[in-house]
C-alpha positions as CSV (number, residue, x, y, z in Angstrom):
1,M,0.0,0.0,0.0
2,M,2.7,2.4,0.9
3,R,4.5,1.7,-2.3
4,L,1.4,2.5,-4.3
5,I,1.3,5.8,-2.6
6,V,5.1,6.8,-3.2
7,I,4.5,5.7,-6.9
8,S,1.3,7.7,-7.2
9,I,2.9,10.7,-5.6
10,A,6.1,10.5,-7.8
11,A,3.9,10.2,-10.9
12,L,2.0,13.4,-9.8
13,L,5.2,15.3,-9.4
14,L,6.4,14.4,-12.6
15,T,3.3,15.4,-14.5
16,A,3.3,18.8,-12.7
17,C,6.6,19.5,-14.1
18,S,5.7,18.9,-17.8
19,E,5.7,21.9,-20.1
20,K,2.8,22.8,-22.7
21,P,4.1,23.0,-26.2
22,Q,4.7,26.6,-27.4
23,V,3.6,26.7,-30.9
24,L,2.2,29.7,-32.9
25,S,-1.2,29.4,-34.0
26,P,-2.0,30.1,-37.7
27,A,-3.7,33.3,-36.8
28,Y,-0.4,34.8,-35.6
29,N,1.9,33.3,-37.9
30,R,2.7,36.3,-40.3
31,A,5.7,37.7,-42.0
32,D,7.0,41.0,-40.8
33,G,7.5,43.6,-43.3
34,Q,10.5,46.1,-43.6
35,A,11.2,48.5,-40.9
36,W,10.9,51.5,-43.0
37,Q,7.3,50.5,-44.2
38,G,6.3,51.9,-40.8
39,A,3.0,52.7,-39.4
40,K,0.4,55.2,-40.7
41,N,-0.4,57.3,-37.6
42,P,-0.2,61.0,-36.6
43,Y,2.9,60.1,-34.3
44,V,5.5,59.7,-37.0
45,V,8.3,62.4,-37.7
46,K,7.4,65.4,-39.8
47,G,8.6,64.8,-43.3
48,W,8.7,61.1,-43.2
49,A,5.9,59.1,-45.1
50,P,5.6,55.2,-44.7
51,G,7.9,53.5,-47.3
52,D,10.5,56.0,-47.7
53,K,13.6,54.1,-47.1
54,A,16.1,57.0,-47.7
55,V,14.3,59.4,-45.1
56,W,14.1,56.6,-42.5
57,E,17.8,55.9,-42.7
58,T,18.5,59.8,-42.3
59,Q,16.3,59.7,-39.0
60,L,18.1,56.9,-37.6
61,R,21.5,58.3,-38.1
62,S,20.3,62.0,-36.7
63,R,18.8,60.1,-33.6
64,S,22.0,58.2,-33.0
65,Q,23.9,61.3,-32.9
66,Y,22.1,62.3,-29.9
67,Q,23.4,59.1,-28.1
68,N,26.9,59.6,-29.1
69,E,28.8,60.8,-25.9
70,Y,31.7,61.9,-28.0
71,V,29.5,64.5,-30.0
72,K,28.0,65.7,-26.7
73,V,31.3,66.3,-25.1
74,N,33.0,68.0,-28.1
């Protein structure tokens, strides 16, 4: 009887440690677009239109200059 209780407790503990499979459902399985395609909302930078890669890259370069400590000091 004791052996049956120990086996059932061990089986219960082992099943509690199992992990559910983490699979994307087909509804969420979509490809990402290019970064410069962007969002069409009122919060984008003035002068930039979604899909304009050259202006998007220019904006990235100008924003990164604000994070450059060498430029801030000199």
